[in-house]
N, C-alpha and C positions, 0 to 999 in steps of 0.2 A: 829790182825785179823780184817780187815775192813769188815763189813758185810752188804750185802743186801740179806737176806735170808728169807725164810718165810713160812708162811701159805698161802693158797689161798686167794687172796685179795677179801674181801667181803664187804668192806665199800662202801659208795655211790660213784658212778662214776668209780668203779673198778670191776664191775661184769663181769663174764665170759660170752662169747656168747654160752657156752654149756648149755644144758637144765637143768642140775643139777650140783652143785658144787662137786668137789672131796674132800674127807676128807683131812684135813691138814696133818694127819699122818696115814699111814697104820698100822694095828695091829702089834705090836712088836713080833718078834719071841722070843722063850725062851732064845736063846743065847743073843739077843739084850737086853732083860730084865735083864739078869744077869750082862751084861757089864754096863748097865746104873746104876745099883745099887751097883757097886763095886767102892769104893773110890780109888783115885790115891795112889800108894805106896809112902811113904815118902822118902826123900833123904837118911835117915838112912838105909833104906832097901837095899841100893846099896853099903854100906860100905865094905861088904865082897868081892867085886870085886877088887882084888889087883892091877891089871893093870889099870892105870888111864885112858888110852885111851878107853879101853873096858868099864870102868865105865861111862865115859862121854857119849859114844854112847848109853849105856843102859839107862841112865837118859833121853836122848832125845827120845828114843823109848817109855818110859813111858809117857813123856809129849806129845808124838805123839798121844796118845789116845784122847786127846783134839783136837789137831791140825787137825787130820784126821776125826773127827766126822762130820757128815753131817751138824750139826748146824754151823760149821765153813766153811767147804769146799764148801757148797752150795753158798757161797758169793764170791768165788774165781774162777770164770770160765774164760776160755780163750776167749770165744766168746761173752762176754758182756751180756749173758742171765743168770740170777740167777736161781738156782735150788731150789726145794722144797722137803721136806719130807725125810725120811730115805732112800727112793729109788732114790733120787736125780733126780726127773723128772723135765723137763723144767717148768718154772713159768707159772701159769695160773691165769689171762689172760696173753697173750704174752706181755712181756715188755723188755726193754733194759736199761742198765745202762747209756748209752750215754757217751759223752766225759768226763763229770765230775763225773760219777759214781752215780749221783743223779737222773737218769731217763732222759726222753726226755721232751721237752716243752709241748707236747701233753699229756703226762702222767708222771709227776714227781713222785718220790717215795713218797713224802709227801702227795700225793692225798689219800693214804691209810695208810701209815706207819707214825704214829704220834710220839711224844716224849716219849711215853710209850706204853706198850702193851695194846691193846684195847679188853676187853672181849666182846664176842657176845652172845646173848641169843636167843635160838630157831633156831640156824643155824647149818649147817653141820660143818662149821669151828668154833672152840670154841673161837679163839682169832686171832687178827691180830698183828703181832710183831711190836714193836716200840722202838725207842731209839733216843736221841737228835742228835747222830752222824751217823744215818742210811745212809749207802752208799754201793756201790758195789766196790770191790777191782779192781784196774787196771789190765790189761791183763798180765803185767809182774809179777804179784803176783799170777798167776793162780795156783790152786791146784787141780782142778777137774781132776781125772785120773792120777795124778802125784804121784809116790811112795814117801814114807816118806823120804828116803835118799836124793832125789832130792829137796824136799821141804826144808829140812835142809840146803842144799847148797844155795838155793835161799834166805833163811832167813839171811844167813851170808853175802850175797852180797849186798852192799849198792846201787848198780845199779838196784837191783830188790827188795829191801825192803823199798823203800821210803827214802833212804839216811841215814838209821839208823846205829849207832854204835851198838856193842853188848850190851853195857849198856843201850842205848836207846831202844833197842829191848826188854830187860828185863823189863824196865819200862812200855812199851806198853803192854806186855803180863800180867804183874802182876797188873797193875793199871788202864789201859784204860777202860772206862765205856762201850764201845761198845764190847770189848772182854768179859767183865763181863756179858753182856747180855746172853751169851751162857749158863750161869748157871741159868738164870731166863728168859727163852724164852716165857713164857706165857702158858696158859691152852692149852692142846692138843699137845704140842711139848715136846719131850724128851730133857732134859738138857744134857750138856756135863758132863763127869765123874768128880768126885771130887769137889774141890773148886778153886776159882781163886787164893787164897793164896797158896794152895798146888801146883798148876800149876806154879805159879811164883817162888816158892822155887826150883822146879825141873829145871826150865830154868836157874836160878841163879847158881845152882850147875853144870849144864851142861857147862855154860860159864866158871866157875872157874876151871873146869877140862880140859879145852882146846877146848871146843865147837866142839867136834869130831862128825862127821855125821855117822850114821849107813849106812851099805851097802844097796843099793836099791834092 
């Protein structure tokens, strides 16, 4: 999951033209709070599904709790505009990923997003996300508004997943530091469910059972 996701940019040179900044995260609903606090089911929880294809699809649905979380989806738009918050609103201030996914010459992502999360004191926004690999996903990897089954098909397609084999895809999901940011997004931002290790195990088991995609 290549990510340019965020909180409202509040660092120097990245202030909004609005009179007051918007909160980084709207108050969570009770359902969201329960989902955020629920760990991913382990691979063993799916052992009772006798049909291997059904088991494979079910494993991906569970992994999809991470993939479809706004922490991940917000960085995968089709229009080059990153989203923010659980409500996936357009980035404030207005920015674009540009051809490289690293912003434009006038406002590169690194103007506000550093190599690590930056805590803020006395601000509406509690922190600005950061990671050494911070970037926006290319348009062919767009997930915003895309159902999980279609995302699954995209992930399996080397023409739309950065040329990755399934084994390379597993390595990316299980070990990439930018994917890992989703579990440590900084103050004020809800992390994705579970752990990166549990997520990687689900992806591995999904691949080993045929990498079957759920119906959209």
